[in-house]
All heavy atoms as TSV, in Angstrom:
chain	resi	resn	atom	element	x	y	z
A	1	MET	N	N	-7.547	11.692	-4.213
A	1	MET	CA	C	-7.219	10.998	-5.441
A	1	MET	C	C	-7.103	9.507	-5.142
A	1	MET	O	O	-6.501	9.104	-4.163
A	1	MET	CB	C	-5.902	11.543	-5.995
A	1	MET	CG	C	-5.419	10.809	-7.211
A	1	MET	SD	S	-3.840	11.409	-7.827
A	1	MET	CE	C	-4.437	12.591	-8.980
A	2	THR	N	N	-7.675	8.691	-6.009
A	2	THR	CA	C	-7.616	7.245	-5.856
A	2	THR	C	C	-6.262	6.735	-6.338
A	2	THR	O	O	-5.765	7.145	-7.373
A	2	THR	CB	C	-8.738	6.573	-6.674
A	2	THR	OG1	O	-9.979	7.119	-6.279
A	2	THR	CG2	C	-8.730	5.085	-6.473
A	3	LYS	N	N	-5.694	5.848	-5.582
A	3	LYS	CA	C	-4.398	5.265	-5.922
A	3	LYS	C	C	-4.595	4.159	-6.952
A	3	LYS	O	O	-5.429	3.281	-6.782
A	3	LYS	CB	C	-3.780	4.704	-4.643
A	3	LYS	CG	C	-2.318	4.501	-4.708
A	3	LYS	CD	C	-1.813	4.170	-3.318
A	3	LYS	CE	C	-0.426	3.642	-3.372
A	3	LYS	NZ	N	0.052	3.245	-2.070
A	4	MET	N	N	-3.838	4.203	-8.048
A	4	MET	CA	C	-3.922	3.202	-9.109
A	4	MET	C	C	-2.955	2.064	-8.787
A	4	MET	O	O	-1.806	2.321	-8.461
A	4	MET	CB	C	-3.547	3.834	-10.453
A	4	MET	CG	C	-3.653	2.898	-11.631
A	4	MET	SD	S	-3.150	3.640	-13.205
A	4	MET	CE	C	-4.474	4.770	-13.487
A	5	PRO	N	N	-3.397	0.810	-8.878
A	5	PRO	CA	C	-2.483	-0.316	-8.649
A	5	PRO	C	C	-1.334	-0.290	-9.663
A	5	PRO	O	O	-1.518	0.137	-10.808
A	5	PRO	CB	C	-3.355	-1.543	-8.853
A	5	PRO	CG	C	-4.766	-1.065	-8.822
A	5	PRO	CD	C	-4.749	0.376	-9.203
A	6	LEU	N	N	-0.180	-0.737	-9.245
A	6	LEU	CA	C	1.007	-0.714	-10.102
A	6	LEU	C	C	0.790	-1.410	-11.441
A	6	LEU	O	O	1.171	-0.858	-12.479
A	6	LEU	CB	C	2.215	-1.292	-9.370
A	6	LEU	CG	C	3.530	-1.240	-10.133
A	6	LEU	CD1	C	3.897	0.196	-10.521
A	6	LEU	CD2	C	4.641	-1.862	-9.309
A	7	PRO	N	N	0.181	-2.602	-11.511
A	7	PRO	CA	C	-0.026	-3.233	-12.824
A	7	PRO	C	C	-0.864	-2.351	-13.763
A	7	PRO	O	O	-0.569	-2.262	-14.953
A	7	PRO	CB	C	-0.743	-4.539	-12.501
A	7	PRO	CG	C	-0.331	-4.845	-11.102
A	7	PRO	CD	C	-0.225	-3.498	-10.428
A	8	ALA	N	N	-1.871	-1.695	-13.240
A	8	ALA	CA	C	-2.696	-0.808	-14.070
A	8	ALA	C	C	-1.901	0.416	-14.507
A	8	ALA	O	O	-2.028	0.869	-15.647
A	8	ALA	CB	C	-3.942	-0.383	-13.299
A	9	ALA	N	N	-1.065	0.945	-13.627
A	9	ALA	CA	C	-0.232	2.099	-13.962
A	9	ALA	C	C	0.769	1.725	-15.054
A	9	ALA	O	O	1.008	2.515	-15.978
A	9	ALA	CB	C	0.498	2.613	-12.727
A	10	ARG	N	N	1.335	0.532	-14.967
A	10	ARG	CA	C	2.281	0.081	-16.002
A	10	ARG	C	C	1.577	-0.082	-17.341
A	10	ARG	O	O	2.112	0.292	-18.382
A	10	ARG	CB	C	2.940	-1.222	-15.575
A	10	ARG	CG	C	3.922	-1.025	-14.426
A	10	ARG	CD	C	4.465	-2.312	-13.908
A	10	ARG	NE	N	5.461	-2.840	-14.838
A	10	ARG	CZ	C	6.114	-3.965	-14.637
A	10	ARG	NH1	N	5.881	-4.690	-13.561
A	10	ARG	NH2	N	6.994	-4.389	-15.508
A	11	LEU	N	N	0.354	-0.612	-17.335
A	11	LEU	CA	C	-0.422	-0.785	-18.557
A	11	LEU	C	C	-0.753	0.574	-19.177
A	11	LEU	O	O	-0.610	0.766	-20.388
A	11	LEU	CB	C	-1.703	-1.567	-18.254
A	11	LEU	CG	C	-2.606	-1.877	-19.433
A	11	LEU	CD1	C	-1.897	-2.772	-20.440
A	11	LEU	CD2	C	-3.875	-2.541	-18.953
A	12	LEU	N	N	-1.164	1.523	-18.362
A	12	LEU	CA	C	-1.468	2.864	-18.845
A	12	LEU	C	C	-0.223	3.538	-19.413
A	12	LEU	O	O	-0.263	4.128	-20.499
A	12	LEU	CB	C	-2.066	3.709	-17.720
A	12	LEU	CG	C	-2.380	5.164	-18.072
A	12	LEU	CD1	C	-3.403	5.245	-19.189
A	12	LEU	CD2	C	-2.861	5.901	-16.834
A	13	ALA	N	N	0.888	3.435	-18.721
A	13	ALA	CA	C	2.136	4.045	-19.188
A	13	ALA	C	C	2.570	3.432	-20.514
A	13	ALA	O	O	3.033	4.135	-21.414
A	13	ALA	CB	C	3.232	3.878	-18.138
A	14	ARG	N	N	2.405	2.144	-20.668
A	14	ARG	CA	C	2.768	1.477	-21.921
A	14	ARG	C	C	1.868	1.944	-23.056
A	14	ARG	O	O	2.343	2.209	-24.162
A	14	ARG	CB	C	2.664	-0.040	-21.749
A	14	ARG	CG	C	3.120	-0.813	-22.963
A	14	ARG	CD	C	3.234	-2.305	-22.625
A	14	ARG	NE	N	3.477	-3.057	-23.821
A	14	ARG	CZ	C	2.538	-3.727	-24.481
A	14	ARG	NH1	N	1.310	-3.774	-24.028
A	14	ARG	NH2	N	2.830	-4.378	-25.573
A	15	ALA	N	N	0.573	2.076	-22.805
A	15	ALA	CA	C	-0.356	2.543	-23.831
A	15	ALA	C	C	-0.023	3.972	-24.258
A	15	ALA	O	O	-0.021	4.285	-25.455
A	15	ALA	CB	C	-1.790	2.465	-23.314
A	16	ILE	N	N	0.290	4.831	-23.310
A	16	ILE	CA	C	0.664	6.208	-23.637
A	16	ILE	C	C	1.967	6.227	-24.420
A	16	ILE	O	O	2.093	6.927	-25.425
A	16	ILE	CB	C	0.762	7.068	-22.360
A	16	ILE	CG1	C	-0.628	7.241	-21.750
A	16	ILE	CG2	C	1.405	8.416	-22.652
A	16	ILE	CD1	C	-0.626	7.856	-20.370
A	17	GLY	N	N	2.936	5.444	-23.990
A	17	GLY	CA	C	4.216	5.378	-24.698
A	17	GLY	C	C	4.063	4.898	-26.122
A	17	GLY	O	O	4.658	5.459	-27.048
A	18	ARG	N	N	3.248	3.887	-26.335
A	18	ARG	CA	C	3.037	3.364	-27.696
A	18	ARG	C	C	2.305	4.373	-28.562
A	18	ARG	O	O	2.555	4.473	-29.751
A	18	ARG	CB	C	2.290	2.042	-27.651
A	18	ARG	CG	C	3.171	0.922	-27.096
A	18	ARG	CD	C	2.514	-0.405	-27.178
A	18	ARG	NE	N	2.668	-0.878	-28.552
A	18	ARG	CZ	C	2.316	-2.078	-28.954
A	18	ARG	NH1	N	1.777	-2.918	-28.107
A	18	ARG	NH2	N	2.472	-2.451	-30.194
A	19	SER	N	N	1.391	5.143	-27.961
A	19	SER	CA	C	0.659	6.139	-28.746
A	19	SER	C	C	1.566	7.291	-29.174
A	19	SER	O	O	1.269	7.986	-30.132
A	19	SER	CB	C	-0.545	6.667	-27.970
A	19	SER	OG	O	-0.138	7.495	-26.903
A	20	LEU	N	N	2.682	7.490	-28.471
A	20	LEU	CA	C	3.624	8.555	-28.805
A	20	LEU	C	C	4.828	8.048	-29.599
A	20	LEU	O	O	5.767	8.797	-29.859
A	20	LEU	CB	C	4.109	9.239	-27.531
A	20	LEU	CG	C	3.043	9.964	-26.705
A	20	LEU	CD1	C	3.631	10.468	-25.402
A	20	LEU	CD2	C	2.425	11.092	-27.505
A	21	ALA	N	N	4.797	6.794	-30.009
A	21	ALA	CA	C	5.946	6.179	-30.690
A	21	ALA	C	C	6.284	6.834	-32.023
A	21	ALA	O	O	7.389	6.685	-32.522
A	21	ALA	CB	C	5.701	4.688	-30.885
A	22	PHE	N	N	5.354	7.578	-32.605
A	22	PHE	CA	C	5.623	8.244	-33.881
A	22	PHE	C	C	6.564	9.433	-33.711
A	22	PHE	O	O	7.156	9.908	-34.675
A	22	PHE	CB	C	4.316	8.701	-34.543
A	22	PHE	CG	C	3.626	9.819	-33.814
A	22	PHE	CD1	C	3.855	11.135	-34.181
A	22	PHE	CD2	C	2.762	9.554	-32.760
A	22	PHE	CE1	C	3.222	12.174	-33.506
A	22	PHE	CE2	C	2.128	10.583	-32.090
A	22	PHE	CZ	C	2.363	11.896	-32.463
A	23	LEU	N	N	6.711	9.927	-32.494
A	23	LEU	CA	C	7.606	11.045	-32.225
A	23	LEU	C	C	9.050	10.541	-32.124
A	23	LEU	O	O	9.288	9.462	-31.576
A	23	LEU	CB	C	7.224	11.746	-30.923
A	23	LEU	CG	C	5.850	12.412	-30.903
A	23	LEU	CD1	C	5.507	12.878	-29.493
A	23	LEU	CD2	C	5.810	13.577	-31.872
A	24	PRO	N	N	10.016	11.299	-32.615
A	24	PRO	CA	C	11.407	10.839	-32.582
A	24	PRO	C	C	12.041	10.891	-31.190
A	24	PRO	O	O	12.976	10.161	-30.914
A	24	PRO	CB	C	12.122	11.797	-33.539
A	24	PRO	CG	C	11.299	13.027	-33.538
A	24	PRO	CD	C	9.880	12.581	-33.309
A	25	GLU	N	N	11.556	11.724	-30.306
A	25	GLU	CA	C	12.191	11.951	-29.012
A	25	GLU	C	C	11.956	10.852	-27.975
A	25	GLU	O	O	12.892	10.324	-27.417
A	25	GLU	CB	C	11.753	13.298	-28.419
A	25	GLU	CG	C	11.939	14.472	-29.351
A	25	GLU	CD	C	13.363	14.660	-29.821
A	25	GLU	OE1	O	14.291	14.368	-29.058
A	25	GLU	OE2	O	13.545	15.085	-30.962
A	26	PRO	N	N	10.697	10.524	-27.641
A	26	PRO	CA	C	10.492	9.565	-26.545
A	26	PRO	C	C	10.930	8.156	-26.907
A	26	PRO	O	O	10.720	7.709	-28.022
A	26	PRO	CB	C	8.992	9.606	-26.264
A	26	PRO	CG	C	8.369	10.341	-27.372
A	26	PRO	CD	C	9.445	11.001	-28.177
A	27	GLY	N	N	11.528	7.484	-25.955
A	27	GLY	CA	C	11.906	6.091	-26.138
A	27	GLY	C	C	10.984	5.221	-25.312
A	27	GLY	O	O	10.911	5.370	-24.095
A	28	LEU	N	N	10.248	4.328	-25.954
A	28	LEU	CA	C	9.291	3.486	-25.248
A	28	LEU	C	C	9.973	2.667	-24.158
A	28	LEU	O	O	9.427	2.468	-23.085
A	28	LEU	CB	C	8.573	2.572	-26.237
A	28	LEU	CG	C	7.414	1.747	-25.710
A	28	LEU	CD1	C	6.341	2.637	-25.105
A	28	LEU	CD2	C	6.820	0.909	-26.819
A	29	GLY	N	N	11.193	2.230	-24.396
A	29	GLY	CA	C	11.917	1.433	-23.417
A	29	GLY	C	C	12.322	2.202	-22.185
A	29	GLY	O	O	12.660	1.616	-21.167
A	30	GLU	N	N	12.282	3.513	-22.249
A	30	GLU	CA	C	12.630	4.341	-21.099
A	30	GLU	C	C	11.415	4.693	-20.273
A	30	GLU	O	O	11.529	5.399	-19.265
A	30	GLU	CB	C	13.329	5.606	-21.586
A	30	GLU	CG	C	14.636	5.310	-22.299
A	30	GLU	CD	C	15.231	6.544	-22.949
A	30	GLU	OE1	O	14.768	7.655	-22.660
A	30	GLU	OE2	O	16.166	6.376	-23.739
A	31	THR	N	N	10.232	4.216	-20.668
A	31	THR	CA	C	9.003	4.510	-19.944
A	31	THR	C	C	8.973	3.713	-18.650
A	31	THR	O	O	9.203	2.509	-18.646
A	31	THR	CB	C	7.770	4.157	-20.805
A	31	THR	OG1	O	7.863	4.846	-22.047
A	31	THR	CG2	C	6.487	4.548	-20.109
A	32	THR	N	N	8.698	4.400	-17.554
A	32	THR	CA	C	8.616	3.751	-16.250
A	32	THR	C	C	7.353	4.200	-15.519
A	32	THR	O	O	6.736	5.195	-15.885
A	32	THR	CB	C	9.833	4.093	-15.367
A	32	THR	OG1	O	9.885	5.505	-15.171
A	32	THR	CG2	C	11.126	3.601	-15.985
A	33	ALA	N	N	6.994	3.463	-14.501
A	33	ALA	CA	C	5.886	3.822	-13.622
A	33	ALA	C	C	6.406	3.737	-12.194
A	33	ALA	O	O	7.311	2.965	-11.896
A	33	ALA	CB	C	4.711	2.867	-13.816
A	34	SER	N	N	5.843	4.558	-11.331
A	34	SER	CA	C	6.229	4.498	-9.919
A	34	SER	C	C	4.976	4.617	-9.067
A	34	SER	O	O	3.960	5.162	-9.489
A	34	SER	CB	C	7.219	5.610	-9.569
A	34	SER	OG	O	6.621	6.877	-9.733
A	35	GLU	N	N	5.059	4.096	-7.864
A	35	GLU	CA	C	3.934	4.182	-6.946
A	35	GLU	C	C	3.889	5.574	-6.337
A	35	GLU	O	O	4.916	6.215	-6.141
A	35	GLU	CB	C	4.066	3.137	-5.845
A	35	GLU	CG	C	3.961	1.726	-6.393
A	35	GLU	CD	C	3.974	0.686	-5.291
A	35	GLU	OE1	O	3.179	0.833	-4.356
A	35	GLU	OE2	O	4.786	-0.238	-5.389
A	36	GLN	N	N	2.677	6.034	-6.053
A	36	GLN	CA	C	2.501	7.344	-5.441
A	36	GLN	C	C	3.242	7.387	-4.111
A	36	GLN	O	O	3.165	6.478	-3.300
A	36	GLN	CB	C	1.019	7.620	-5.220
A	36	GLN	CG	C	0.736	9.002	-4.684
A	36	GLN	CD	C	-0.756	9.262	-4.559
A	36	GLN	OE1	O	-1.569	8.425	-4.898
A	36	GLN	NE2	N	-1.085	10.422	-4.059
A	37	GLY	N	N	4.006	8.430	-3.921
A	37	GLY	CA	C	4.759	8.576	-2.686
A	37	GLY	C	C	6.115	7.897	-2.710
A	37	GLY	O	O	6.876	7.994	-1.761
A	38	ALA	N	N	6.409	7.189	-3.789
A	38	ALA	CA	C	7.703	6.502	-3.909
A	38	ALA	C	C	8.280	6.736	-5.305
A	38	ALA	O	O	8.489	5.784	-6.071
A	38	ALA	CB	C	7.538	5.009	-3.637
A	39	PRO	N	N	8.552	7.983	-5.673
A	39	PRO	CA	C	9.035	8.262	-7.023
A	39	PRO	C	C	10.410	7.679	-7.330
A	39	PRO	O	O	10.774	7.551	-8.488
A	39	PRO	CB	C	9.058	9.787	-7.083
A	39	PRO	CG	C	9.183	10.221	-5.667
A	39	PRO	CD	C	8.462	9.189	-4.865
A	40	ASP	N	N	11.164	7.314	-6.313
A	40	ASP	CA	C	12.489	6.733	-6.544
A	40	ASP	C	C	12.419	5.264	-6.939
A	40	ASP	O	O	13.386	4.716	-7.449
A	40	ASP	CB	C	13.364	6.890	-5.301
A	40	ASP	CG	C	13.681	8.356	-5.016
A	40	ASP	OD1	O	13.657	9.160	-5.973
A	40	ASP	OD2	O	13.934	8.682	-3.856
A	41	ALA	N	N	11.287	4.622	-6.701
A	41	ALA	CA	C	11.105	3.206	-7.045
A	41	ALA	C	C	10.473	3.118	-8.430
A	41	ALA	O	O	9.270	2.987	-8.575
A	41	ALA	CB	C	10.240	2.507	-6.004
A	42	GLN	N	N	11.298	3.207	-9.468
A	42	GLN	CA	C	10.831	3.172	-10.850
A	42	GLN	C	C	10.672	1.729	-11.319
A	42	GLN	O	O	11.526	0.895	-11.051
A	42	GLN	CB	C	11.822	3.904	-11.751
A	42	GLN	CG	C	12.009	5.362	-11.414
A	42	GLN	CD	C	10.788	6.188	-11.749
A	42	GLN	OE1	O	10.193	6.018	-12.793
A	42	GLN	NE2	N	10.414	7.068	-10.845
A	43	HIS	N	N	9.589	1.456	-12.027
A	43	HIS	CA	C	9.328	0.128	-12.573
A	43	HIS	C	C	9.280	0.240	-14.091
A	43	HIS	O	O	8.432	0.952	-14.643
A	43	HIS	CB	C	8.001	-0.423	-12.048
A	43	HIS	CG	C	7.970	-0.546	-10.560
A	43	HIS	ND1	N	8.445	-1.664	-9.909
A	43	HIS	CD2	C	7.570	0.313	-9.600
A	43	HIS	CE1	C	8.308	-1.485	-8.603
A	43	HIS	NE2	N	7.782	-0.298	-8.396
A	44	GLN	N	N	10.188	-0.454	-14.773
A	44	GLN	CA	C	10.237	-0.419	-16.229
A	44	GLN	C	C	8.946	-0.990	-16.794
A	44	GLN	O	O	8.381	-1.945	-16.255
A	44	GLN	CB	C	11.430	-1.224	-16.734
A	44	GLN	CG	C	11.687	-1.062	-18.196
A	44	GLN	CD	C	12.958	-1.757	-18.645
A	44	GLN	OE1	O	13.690	-2.325	-17.836
A	44	GLN	NE2	N	13.218	-1.722	-19.916
A	45	VAL	N	N	8.461	-0.424	-17.895
A	45	VAL	CA	C	7.185	-0.800	-18.490
A	45	VAL	C	C	7.371	-1.738	-19.689
A	45	VAL	O	O	6.643	-2.701	-19.843
A	45	VAL	CB	C	6.402	0.467	-18.913
A	45	VAL	CG1	C	5.159	0.117	-19.674
A	45	VAL	CG2	C	6.057	1.292	-17.670
A	46	CYS	N	N	8.359	-1.470	-20.540
A	46	CYS	CA	C	8.567	-2.256	-21.759
A	46	CYS	C	C	9.894	-2.996	-21.709
A	46	CYS	O	O	10.843	-2.557	-21.080
A	46	CYS	CB	C	8.530	-1.357	-22.985
A	46	CYS	SG	S	6.914	-0.642	-23.250
A	47	CYS	N	N	9.965	-4.093	-22.436
A	47	CYS	CA	C	11.158	-4.935	-22.488
A	47	CYS	C	C	12.352	-4.155	-23.035
A	47	CYS	O	O	13.414	-4.146	-22.442
A	47	CYS	CB	C	10.866	-6.150	-23.362
A	47	CYS	SG	S	12.293	-7.187	-23.711
A	48	ASP	N	N	12.213	-3.508	-24.190
A	48	ASP	CA	C	13.233	-2.661	-24.806
A	48	ASP	C	C	14.487	-3.405	-25.244
A	48	ASP	O	O	15.529	-2.815	-25.465
A	48	ASP	CB	C	13.596	-1.496	-23.888
A	48	ASP	CG	C	14.277	-0.360	-24.627
A	48	ASP	OD1	O	13.858	-0.064	-25.764
A	48	ASP	OD2	O	15.225	0.223	-24.086
A	49	ARG	N	N	14.422	-4.730	-25.389
A	49	ARG	CA	C	15.581	-5.502	-25.850
A	49	ARG	C	C	15.886	-5.142	-27.305
A	49	ARG	O	O	14.987	-5.007	-28.118
A	49	ARG	CB	C	15.266	-6.994	-25.732
A	49	ARG	CG	C	16.461	-7.880	-26.023
A	49	ARG	CD	C	16.143	-9.334	-25.718
A	49	ARG	NE	N	15.997	-9.499	-24.276
A	49	ARG	CZ	C	15.004	-10.179	-23.706
A	49	ARG	NH1	N	14.074	-10.767	-24.420
A	49	ARG	NH2	N	14.941	-10.283	-22.397
A	50	ARG	N	N	17.150	-4.978	-27.647
A	50	ARG	CA	C	17.551	-4.659	-29.024
A	50	ARG	C	C	17.289	-5.866	-29.918
A	50	ARG	O	O	17.626	-6.990	-29.567
A	50	ARG	CB	C	19.022	-4.295	-29.085
A	50	ARG	CG	C	19.318	-2.970	-28.445
A	50	ARG	CD	C	20.803	-2.639	-28.595
A	50	ARG	NE	N	21.139	-1.444	-27.866
A	50	ARG	CZ	C	21.159	-0.223	-28.419
A	50	ARG	NH1	N	20.881	-0.075	-29.683
A	50	ARG	NH2	N	21.470	0.819	-27.682
A	51	LEU	N	N	16.709	-5.600	-31.090
A	51	LEU	CA	C	16.363	-6.675	-32.020
A	51	LEU	C	C	17.189	-6.631	-33.294
A	51	LEU	O	O	17.035	-7.470	-34.158
A	51	LEU	CB	C	14.874	-6.589	-32.382
A	51	LEU	CG	C	13.913	-6.744	-31.214
A	51	LEU	CD1	C	12.482	-6.559	-31.683
A	51	LEU	CD2	C	14.077	-8.094	-30.556
A	52	GLY	N	N	18.036	-5.664	-33.432
A	52	GLY	CA	C	18.822	-5.520	-34.649
A	52	GLY	C	C	18.515	-4.188	-35.307
A	52	GLY	O	O	17.369	-3.737	-35.309
A	53	GLY	N	N	19.518	-3.568	-35.843
A	53	GLY	CA	C	19.309	-2.249	-36.408
A	53	GLY	C	C	18.910	-1.268	-35.319
A	53	GLY	O	O	19.464	-1.269	-34.233
A	54	ARG	N	N	17.887	-0.500	-35.567
A	54	ARG	CA	C	17.422	0.468	-34.575
A	54	ARG	C	C	16.156	-0.025	-33.884
A	54	ARG	O	O	15.550	0.698	-33.111
A	54	ARG	CB	C	17.175	1.808	-35.252
A	54	ARG	CG	C	18.423	2.315	-35.975
A	54	ARG	CD	C	18.252	3.695	-36.479
A	54	ARG	NE	N	18.589	4.585	-35.374
A	54	ARG	CZ	C	18.137	5.808	-35.238
A	54	ARG	NH1	N	17.336	6.313	-36.123
A	54	ARG	NH2	N	18.496	6.540	-34.204
A	55	ARG	N	N	15.742	-1.257	-34.177
A	55	ARG	CA	C	14.501	-1.780	-33.608
A	55	ARG	C	C	14.713	-2.281	-32.183
A	55	ARG	O	O	15.769	-2.782	-31.835
A	55	ARG	CB	C	13.959	-2.916	-34.469
A	55	ARG	CG	C	13.609	-2.484	-35.861
A	55	ARG	CD	C	13.095	-3.626	-36.726
A	55	ARG	NE	N	13.891	-4.833	-36.562
A	55	ARG	CZ	C	13.377	-6.046	-36.388
A	55	ARG	NH1	N	12.096	-6.244	-36.375
A	55	ARG	NH2	N	14.166	-7.092	-36.250
A	56	ARG	N	N	13.663	-2.133	-31.372
A	56	ARG	CA	C	13.665	-2.628	-29.998
A	56	ARG	C	C	12.326	-3.306	-29.719
A	56	ARG	O	O	11.324	-3.005	-30.345
A	56	ARG	CB	C	13.870	-1.486	-29.001
A	56	ARG	CG	C	15.259	-0.897	-29.063
A	56	ARG	CD	C	15.375	0.208	-28.030
A	56	ARG	NE	N	16.710	0.743	-27.981
A	56	ARG	CZ	C	17.671	0.328	-27.175
A	56	ARG	NH1	N	17.453	-0.657	-26.348
A	56	ARG	NH2	N	18.846	0.890	-27.196
A	57	CYS	N	N	12.315	-4.208	-28.761
A	57	CYS	CA	C	11.089	-4.908	-28.374
A	57	CYS	C	C	10.119	-3.914	-27.729
A	57	CYS	O	O	10.521	-3.085	-26.921
A	57	CYS	CB	C	11.412	-6.027	-27.392
A	57	CYS	SG	S	9.946	-6.965	-26.870
A	58	VAL	N	N	8.839	-4.024	-28.093
A	58	VAL	CA	C	7.816	-3.132	-27.537
A	58	VAL	C	C	6.855	-3.871	-26.607
A	58	VAL	O	O	5.897	-3.279	-26.125
A	58	VAL	CB	C	7.011	-2.434	-28.660
A	58	VAL	CG1	C	7.903	-1.534	-29.469
A	58	VAL	CG2	C	6.295	-3.441	-29.543
A	59	ARG	N	N	7.121	-5.132	-26.333
A	59	ARG	CA	C	6.244	-5.897	-25.438
A	59	ARG	C	C	6.512	-5.528	-23.985
A	59	ARG	O	O	7.521	-4.917	-23.664
A	59	ARG	CB	C	6.444	-7.389	-25.667
A	59	ARG	CG	C	6.039	-7.793	-27.103
A	59	ARG	CD	C	6.170	-9.243	-27.337
A	59	ARG	NE	N	5.117	-9.924	-26.592
A	59	ARG	CZ	C	5.056	-11.244	-26.453
A	59	ARG	NH1	N	5.972	-12.003	-26.993
A	59	ARG	NH2	N	4.085	-11.793	-25.765
A	60	ARG	N	N	5.616	-5.928	-23.092
A	60	ARG	CA	C	5.787	-5.586	-21.674
A	60	ARG	C	C	7.068	-6.209	-21.127
A	60	ARG	O	O	7.574	-7.192	-21.671
A	60	ARG	CB	C	4.572	-5.998	-20.867
A	60	ARG	CG	C	4.385	-7.471	-20.738
A	60	ARG	CD	C	3.147	-7.783	-19.897
A	60	ARG	NE	N	3.041	-9.180	-19.702
A	60	ARG	CZ	C	2.367	-10.009	-20.466
A	60	ARG	NH1	N	1.694	-9.537	-21.498
A	60	ARG	NH2	N	2.342	-11.291	-20.226
A	61	VAL	N	N	7.572	-5.666	-20.042
A	61	VAL	CA	C	8.873	-6.031	-19.519
A	61	VAL	C	C	8.979	-7.508	-19.136
A	61	VAL	O	O	10.020	-8.121	-19.278
A	61	VAL	CB	C	9.272	-5.107	-18.346
A	61	VAL	CG1	C	8.478	-5.426	-17.108
A	61	VAL	CG2	C	10.755	-5.184	-18.063
A	62	ASP	N	N	7.914	-8.116	-18.695
A	62	ASP	CA	C	7.971	-9.511	-18.224
A	62	ASP	C	C	7.245	-10.453	-19.185
A	62	ASP	O	O	6.649	-11.434	-18.761
A	62	ASP	CB	C	7.389	-9.615	-16.820
A	62	ASP	CG	C	6.001	-9.014	-16.713
A	62	ASP	OD1	O	5.510	-8.428	-17.709
A	62	ASP	OD2	O	5.388	-9.118	-15.643
A	63	HIS	N	N	7.317	-10.182	-20.498
A	63	HIS	CA	C	6.559	-10.970	-21.467
A	63	HIS	C	C	7.122	-12.385	-21.613
A	63	HIS	O	O	8.289	-12.638	-21.366
A	63	HIS	CB	C	6.512	-10.265	-22.823
A	63	HIS	CG	C	7.811	-10.184	-23.552
A	63	HIS	ND1	N	8.301	-11.211	-24.323
A	63	HIS	CD2	C	8.739	-9.194	-23.619
A	63	HIS	CE1	C	9.440	-10.858	-24.850
A	63	HIS	NE2	N	9.756	-9.631	-24.429
A	64	ALA	N	N	6.224	-13.274	-22.028
A	64	ALA	CA	C	6.624	-14.657	-22.339
A	64	ALA	C	C	6.819	-14.758	-23.845
A	64	ALA	O	O	6.203	-14.023	-24.602
A	64	ALA	CB	C	5.520	-15.617	-21.880
A	65	GLY	N	N	7.667	-15.632	-24.271
A	65	GLY	CA	C	7.894	-15.811	-25.699
A	65	GLY	C	C	8.886	-14.813	-26.264
A	65	GLY	O	O	9.550	-14.094	-25.527
A	66	GLY	N	N	8.950	-14.774	-27.578
A	66	GLY	CA	C	9.920	-13.930	-28.258
A	66	GLY	C	C	9.555	-12.460	-28.257
A	66	GLY	O	O	8.422	-12.082	-28.007
A	67	CYS	N	N	10.548	-11.659	-28.556
A	67	CYS	CA	C	10.375	-10.214	-28.617
A	67	CYS	C	C	9.817	-9.814	-29.981
A	67	CYS	O	O	10.019	-10.522	-30.970
A	67	CYS	CB	C	11.708	-9.504	-28.402
A	67	CYS	SG	S	12.360	-9.668	-26.744
A	68	THR	N	N	9.096	-8.687	-30.034
A	68	THR	CA	C	8.583	-8.141	-31.280
A	68	THR	C	C	8.793	-6.643	-31.300
A	68	THR	O	O	8.927	-6.013	-30.251
A	68	THR	CB	C	7.083	-8.426	-31.462
A	68	THR	OG1	O	6.362	-7.845	-30.385
A	68	THR	CG2	C	6.784	-9.903	-31.530
A	69	SER	N	N	8.840	-6.100	-32.497
A	69	SER	CA	C	9.000	-4.652	-32.615
A	69	SER	C	C	7.747	-4.018	-33.158
A	69	SER	O	O	6.834	-4.655	-33.575
A	69	SER	CB	C	10.162	-4.307	-33.532
A	69	SER	OG	O	9.955	-4.805	-34.821
C-alpha cells in the first residue's frame, strides 16, 4: 500500500467529513488524520471554532482569515 502524505490525508478526511455533514451524528471538528503506523499522533482536520449558536467553523485547521460555517 502506498503511503499518503499527511497534507493529502487531511484534505481527504476534510472532504469526507464535509460530505457527511448532513448526518446528525458526525462532528466535522472531530475529524482527524494520522500517519500510518502512528495512530496515536492525531492531526485535527478542521478549525471547529464556535461561531455562535450551534454553528462551527468548517475551514481547515490552519486557515488564514476569518472563520466560516
